[in-house]
SELUM-119072 format. One record per atom (N, C-alpha, C): x, z, y; residue in three letters. Coordinates in steps of 0.05 Angstrom, whole numbers, padded with zeros to 5 digits, always signed. Each point is the difference from the previous one (the first is absolute). Last residue first. Example, Ala and Ser with C-alpha at 12.3 -4.5 7.8 and 13.67 -1.06 7.14 Angstrom:
2
+00257+00142-00045SER;+00016+00001+00024SER;-00015+00014+00022SER;+00006-00001-00115ALA;-00018+00000+00024ALA;+00018+00000+00024ALA;
//
This chain:
175
+02205+00349+02457LEU;-00006-00028+00005LEU;-00023-00008-00017LEU;+00038+00085-00007ALA;-00011-00002+00027ALA;-00008-00028+00007ALA;+00048+00026-00080ASP;-00029+00001-00002ASP;-00014-00001+00027ASP;+00097+00004-00017GLU;-00011-00027+00002GLU;-00031+00001-00001GLU;+00054+00087+00038ASP;+00001-00017-00023ASP;-00014-00027+00005ASP;+00006+00073+00065LYS;+00027-00007-00008LYS;+00001-00020-00023LYS;-00074+00019+00084ARG;+00005+00004-00028ARG;+00028-00010-00007ARG;-00040-00009+00089PHE;+00013+00025-00007PHE;+00006+00005-00029PHE;-00043-00081+00042ALA;+00023+00008+00017ALA;+00015+00024-00011ALA;-00079-00032-00043THR;+00020-00020-00002THR;+00025+00008+00016THR;-00075+00055+00005LYS;+00011+00002-00027LYS;+00023-00021-00003LYS;-00049+00000+00080PHE;+00018+00023-00001PHE;+00013+00003-00028PHE;-00063-00069+00012LEU;+00023-00005+00018LEU;+00019+00023-00002LEU;-00082+00009-00043ASP;+00018-00018-00015ASP;+00025-00007+00016ASP;-00066+00050+00042LEU;+00013+00016-00020LEU;+00019-00017-00017LEU;-00053-00044+00062GLY;+00020+00016+00014GLY;+00015+00018-00019GLY;-00073-00049-00033CYS;+00022-00018+00005CYS;+00023+00015+00015CYS;-00080+00047-00015ALA;+00013-00005-00026ALA;+00024-00019+00004ALA;-00052+00018+00076VAL;+00014+00024-00008VAL;+00015-00005-00027VAL;-00056-00067+00032ALA;+00024+00001+00017ALA;+00016+00025-00008ALA;-00083-00010-00042LEU;+00019-00021-00010LEU;+00026+00002+00016LEU;-00070+00054+00029ILE;+00012+00010-00025ILE;+00019-00019-00012ILE;-00047-00029+00074ALA;+00018+00021+00008ALA;+00014+00012-00024ALA;-00069-00063-00013PHE;+00025-00013+00009PHE;+00021+00020+00009PHE;-00085+00033-00025GLY;+00013-00012-00023GLY;+00026-00014+00007GLY;-00054+00034+00070LEU;+00013+00021-00015LEU;+00015-00010-00025LEU;-00053-00060+00049SER;+00023+00008+00016SER;+00016+00022-00014SER;-00081-00025-00038VAL;+00019-00021-00004VAL;+00026+00006+00015VAL;-00072+00058+00015GLY;+00010+00003-00027GLY;+00021-00021-00007GLY;-00046-00007+00082PHE;+00020+00023+00001PHE;+00012+00005-00028PHE;-00069-00063+00005VAL;+00024-00011+00013VAL;+00021+00022+00002VAL;-00082+00026-00033PHE;+00014-00016-00019PHE;+00025-00013+00011PHE;-00057+00051+00057PRO;+00015+00017-00019PRO;+00014-00016-00022PRO;-00055-00046+00066HIS;+00027+00007+00008HIS;+00014+00020-00019HIS;-00093-00037-00001TYR;+00020-00008-00020TYR;+00029+00006+00009TYR;-00115+00024+00012ILE;+00026+00001+00012ILE;+00021-00007-00021ILE;-00097-00043-00010ILE;+00014+00026-00004ILE;+00027-00001+00015ILE;-00076-00069-00018LYS;+00002+00014+00026LYS;+00012+00028-00004LYS;-00018-00075-00065LEU;-00010+00027-00003LEU;+00000+00016+00026LEU;+00031-00092+00000THR;-00025+00001-00016THR;-00012+00028+00000THR;+00082-00018+00050GLU;-00020-00021+00006GLU;-00026+00005-00014GLU;+00067+00080+00032SER;+00001-00022-00019SER;-00024-00018+00004SER;+00034+00054+00085LEU;-00012+00006-00026LEU;+00003-00024-00019LEU;+00045+00045+00100GLU;-00007-00023-00017GLU;-00009+00009-00028GLU;+00031+00048+00084GLY;-00025+00006-00015GLY;-00008-00022-00018GLY;+00079+00013+00061SER;-00021-00019+00007SER;-00026+00005-00014SER;+00077+00054-00017GLU;-00008+00003+00028GLU;-00022-00019+00008GLU;+00037-00006-00088ARG;-00014+00025+00004ARG;-00010+00003+00029ARG;+00054-00074-00021ILE;-00026-00003-00013ILE;-00017+00026+00004ILE;+00088+00001+00031LYS;-00016-00018+00016LYS;-00028-00003-00011LYS;+00062+00049-00050MET;-00008+00015+00024MET;-00017-00017+00018MET;+00038-00041-00075GLY;-00021+00019-00008GLY;-00010+00016+00023GLY;+00075-00055+00014TRP;-00024-00016-00004TRP;-00024+00017-00008TRP;+00083+00042+00005VAL;-00009-00008+00027VAL;-00025-00016-00001VAL;+00041+00020-00082PHE;-00012+00024+00012PHE;-00010-00006+00028PHE;+00048-00067-00041THR;-00026+00003-00014THR;-00014+00024+00011THR;+00087-00013+00030GLN;-00018-00019+00012GLN;-00028+00000-00013GLN;+00068+00057-00036TRP;-00006+00007+00028TRP;-00020-00019+00012TRP;+00033-00020-00086SER;-00017+00024+00000SER;-00009+00008+00028SER;+00062-00070-00007VAL;-00026-00009-00011VAL;-00019+00024+00000VAL;+00088+00019+00022VAL;-00013-00015+00022VAL;-00028-00009-00009VAL;+00053+00039-00065ALA;-00006+00021+00020ALA;-00015-00013+00023ALA;+00034-00057-00066PHE;-00025+00013-00008PHE;-00007+00024+00018PHE;+00081-00048+00019PHE;-00022-00018+00000PHE;-00026+00014-00007PHE;+00081+00048-00007LEU;-00007-00005+00028LEU;-00025-00017+00001LEU;+00036+00014-00085THR;-00011+00025+00011THR;-00009-00004+00029THR;+00044-00072-00041ILE;-00026+00004-00011ILE;-00013+00025+00010ILE;+00089-00017+00026ALA;-00018-00020+00011ALA;-00029+00004-00010ALA;+00067+00054-00038PHE;-00003+00006+00028PHE;-00020-00018+00013PHE;+00025-00018-00089TYR;-00018+00024+00002TYR;-00005+00008+00029TYR;+00062-00069-00015SER;-00027-00009-00007SER;-00020+00023+00002SER;+00091+00019+00013LEU;-00010-00016+00023LEU;-00029-00009-00006LEU;+00045+00044-00070ALA;-00005+00019+00022ALA;-00012-00015+00025ALA;+00028-00052-00074ASN;-00024+00016-00006ASN;-00007+00019+00022ASN;+00080-00048+00008VAL;-00023-00019+00002VAL;-00026+00015-00006VAL;+00080+00048-00012ILE;-00005-00006+00028ILE;-00024-00018+00004ILE;+00028+00019-00088ARG;-00010+00025+00013ARG;-00007-00005+00029ARG;+00041-00070-00049LYS;-00027+00004-00009LYS;-00013+00025+00014LYS;+00091-00016+00012VAL;-00016-00020+00016VAL;-00029+00003-00007VAL;+00060+00054-00049GLY;+00000+00007+00028GLY;-00017-00018+00017GLY;+00013-00021-00093LEU;-00016+00024+00004LEU;-00002+00008+00029LEU;+00017-00103-00021PRO;+00013+00025-00008PRO;-00017+00024+00008PRO;-00050-00094-00019PHE;+00015+00014+00020PHE;+00016+00024-00012PHE;-00066-00058-00045LYS;+00028-00009-00002LYS;+00018+00015+00020LYS;-00095+00010-00003GLU;+00011+00012-00025GLU;+00029-00007-00003GLU;-00055-00036+00071SER;+00012+00026+00005SER;+00011+00014-00025SER;-00046-00087-00002LEU;+00025-00001+00015LEU;+00013+00027+00002LEU;-00082-00006-00045ILE;+00017-00020-00013ILE;+00027-00001+00015ILE;-00084+00058+00005ASP;+00028+00008+00006ASP;+00020-00020-00013ASP;-00110+00027+00026VAL;+00016-00024-00007VAL;+00029+00006+00008VAL;-00093+00060-00024VAL;+00025-00001+00013VAL;+00015-00025-00009VAL;-00106+00048+00000ILE;+00017-00021-00008ILE;+00026+00001+00017ILE;-00056+00090-00023HIS;-00004-00025+00014HIS;+00020-00021-00009HIS;-00007+00097-00021ASP;-00018-00016-00016ASP;-00006-00027+00013ASP;+00056+00087+00020LYS;+00011-00027-00002LYS;-00016-00018-00018LYS;-00017+00093+00030ASN;+00005-00006-00028ASN;+00012-00028-00004ASN;-00022+00031+00088ARG;+00014+00022-00012ARG;+00009-00006-00029ARG;-00056-00060+00048GLN;+00027-00001+00009GLN;+00017+00022-00014GLN;-00091-00002-00019THR;+00012-00024-00010THR;+00029-00002+00008THR;-00052+00069+00037TYR;+00005+00005-00029TYR;+00014-00024-00013TYR;-00029-00009+00089GLY;+00022+00019-00002GLY;+00008+00005-00028GLY;-00077-00056+00016LEU;+00026-00011+00010LEU;+00024+00018-00004LEU;-00099+00013-00018ALA;+00018-00005-00023ALA;+00028-00009+00010ALA;-00075+00016+00059PHE;+00008+00026-00012PHE;+00019-00004-00024PHE;-00038-00076+00046ALA;+00017+00015+00018ALA;+00011+00026-00013ALA;-00064-00053-00049THR;+00025-00014+00004THR;+00020+00016+00017THR;-00088+00034-00014VAL;+00014-00002-00025VAL;+00028-00013+00003VAL;-00057+00002+00075ILE;+00010+00027-00006ILE;+00016-00001-00026ILE;-00045-00078+00025ALA;+00022+00005+00019ALA;+00013+00027-00005ALA;-00076-00023-00049GLY;+00023-00016-00009GLY;+00024+00004+00019GLY;-00083+00039+00023LEU;+00012+00014-00022LEU;+00025-00015-00011LEU;-00051-00041+00068PHE;+00012+00024+00010PHE;+00015+00016-00022PHE;-00049-00077-00026SER;+00023-00007+00017SER;+00015+00024+00011SER;-00081+00012-00048VAL;+00022-00009-00018VAL;+00025-00007+00016VAL;-00077+00019+00049ILE;+00011+00025-00012ILE;+00023-00007-00019ILE;-00047-00072+00040GLU;+00015+00016+00020GLU;+00013+00024-00013GLU;-00055-00054-00054TYR;+00024-00014+00007TYR;+00017+00016+00020TYR;-00086+00032-00026ALA;+00020+00003-00021ALA;+00026-00014+00008ALA;-00090+00010+00045GLY;+00025+00008+00012GLY;+00023+00003-00020GLY;-00093-00025-00024SER;+00009-00018+00021SER;+00027+00007+00012SER;-00042+00010-00100PHE;+00006+00018+00021PHE;+00013-00016+00023PHE;-00070-00045-00072PRO;+00028+00008+00004PRO;+00002+00019+00024PRO;-00077-00040-00063ILE;+00001+00022+00021ILE;+00029+00009+00005ILE;-00037-00064-00070LYS;-00005-00010+00027LYS;-00002+00021+00021LYS;+00026+00006-00095PHE;-00028+00007+00006PHE;-00008-00008+00028PHE;+00088-00015-00030ILE;-00016-00011-00022ILE;-00030+00004+00006ILE;+00064+00039+00057ARG;-00005-00028+00006ARG;-00016-00013-00022ARG;+00030+00089-00010LEU;-00023-00002+00017LEU;-00006-00029+00008LEU;+00078+00018-00052ILE;-00025+00005-00015ILE;-00025-00002+00017ILE;+00082-00009+00043VAL;-00004-00022-00018VAL;-00025+00004-00016VAL;+00027+00071+00054ASN;-00011-00022+00016ASN;-00004-00025-00017ASN;+00040+00075-00040CYS;-00029+00005+00006CYS;-00012-00023+00016CYS;+00093-00004-00016THR;-00015-00003-00025THR;-00030+00004+00005THR;+00058+00016+00072ALA;-00001-00028-00006ALA;-00016-00006-00026ALA;+00014+00091+00025LEU;-00017-00014+00020LEU;-00002-00030-00007LEU;+00058+00052-00052ILE;-00027+00008-00005ILE;-00019-00015+00019ILE;+00092-00012+00013MET;-00009-00013-00025MET;-00029+00007-00006MET;+00040+00042+00075LEU;-00002-00029+00004LEU;-00010-00014-00025LEU;+00020+00091-00006ALA;-00024-00004+00016ALA;-00005-00030+00005ALA;+00080+00023-00043ILE;-00023+00005-00018ILE;-00026-00004+00015ILE;+00078-00007+00050LEU;-00002-00022-00018LEU;-00024+00004-00019LEU;+00022+00070+00059ALA;-00011-00023+00015ALA;-00004-00024-00018ALA;+00044+00074-00037ALA;-00028+00006+00004ALA;-00015-00022+00016ALA;+00093-00008-00010GLY;-00013-00004-00026GLY;-00030+00006+00002GLY;+00053+00017+00075GLY;-00002-00029-00004GLY;-00014-00006-00026GLY;+00021+00090+00018ILE;-00021-00009+00018ILE;-00005-00030-00003ILE;+00070+00035-00050ILE;-00025+00011-00009ILE;-00023-00009+00017ILE;+00087-00024+00027MET;-00008-00015-00024MET;-00027+00011-00011MET;+00040+00046+00071PHE;-00011-00025+00009PHE;-00009-00017-00023PHE;+00043+00081-00020ALA;-00026+00005+00013ALA;-00013-00026+00009ALA;+00087-00005-00034LYS;-00019+00006-00021LYS;-00028+00005+00011LYS;+00070-00014+00061ASN;-00007-00024-00014ASN;-00019+00004-00023ASN;+00033+00075+00049LEU;-00016-00017+00017LEU;-00009-00025-00015LEU;+00061+00057-00044MET;-00027+00012+00003MET;-00019-00017+00017MET;+00090-00028-00008LEU;-00013-00002-00026LEU;-00029+00011+00002LEU;+00057+00010+00075ASP;-00009-00028-00004ASP;-00015-00004-00026ASP;+00039+00084+00015LEU;-00022-00004+00018LEU;-00011-00028-00002LEU;+00078+00020-00048ARG;-00023+00014-00012ARG;-00025-00004+00018ARG;+00081-00035+00032ASP;-00009-00014-00024ASP;-00024+00013-00013ASP;+00041+00043+00072LEU;-00014-00024+00009LEU;-00010-00016-00023LEU;+00053+00076-00020TYR;-00025+00008+00013TYR;-00017-00024+00008TYR;+00086-00015-00034LYS;-00016+00011-00021LYS;-00028+00007+00011LYS;+00066-00027+00061MET;-00010-00023-00016MET;-00019+00010-00023MET;+00044+00065+00053THR;-00020-00015+00016THR;-00012-00022-00016THR;+00070+00049-00039VAL;-00024+00016+00002VAL;-00022-00015+00015VAL;+00086-00043-00008ARG;-00013+00005-00026ARG;-00026+00015+00003ARG;+00070-00026+00067VAL;-00025-00014+00000VAL;-00018+00008-00024VAL;+00092+00030+00016PRO;-00016+00008+00023PRO;-00029-00011-00001PRO;+00064-00023-00073SER;-00009+00027+00001SER;-00017+00008+00025SER;+00000-00098-00045CYS;+00021+00014+00014CYS;-00011+00028+00006CYS;-00043-00047-00084TYR;+00000-00002+00029TYR;+00024+00015+00011TYR;-00024+00000-00092GLN;+00005-00028+00006GLN;+00001-00005+00030GLN;+00029+00093-00056SER;-00023-00014+00013SER;+00008-00029+00006SER;+00043+00058-00083ARG;+00002-00004+00029ARG;-00023-00016+00010ARG;+00009+00070-00086MET;-00004-00029+00007MET;+00001-00003+00030MET;
//
């Protein structure tokens, strides 16, 4: 059976695809653990409110965990194409035009989320250097900002891989 990629790119794409899969699975596991912790904390806080002893920092921790859950799911969602795609116009394009439009879209998206990741990291560094703490619990929260930056970086990698797949795959599945 012949490969779906052009021969010089085949080994590299296989390696990068495998690495991307491992990273996204690891991030989904971490994000899932954060989601479970978030649900347990929120549930316990609701129960404690019944007895008039709510946990005062629950909102902060739920917010931080929610950011991790969301950011760590981005790459996996992109990899599996579990997001919304509106292709009313592009489905009418010929295969060649569709490939070019998709490649340009993936390029722009990769660039955008790489910049978002970088700027989020810069923001995290500023927070770390200033020693800023969360408002209620007075905990350092720049690690969560770095986690969100990492989630955007993994999304940029996934989009970059989609760009290369679109550019180098021989068949229509690249679209």
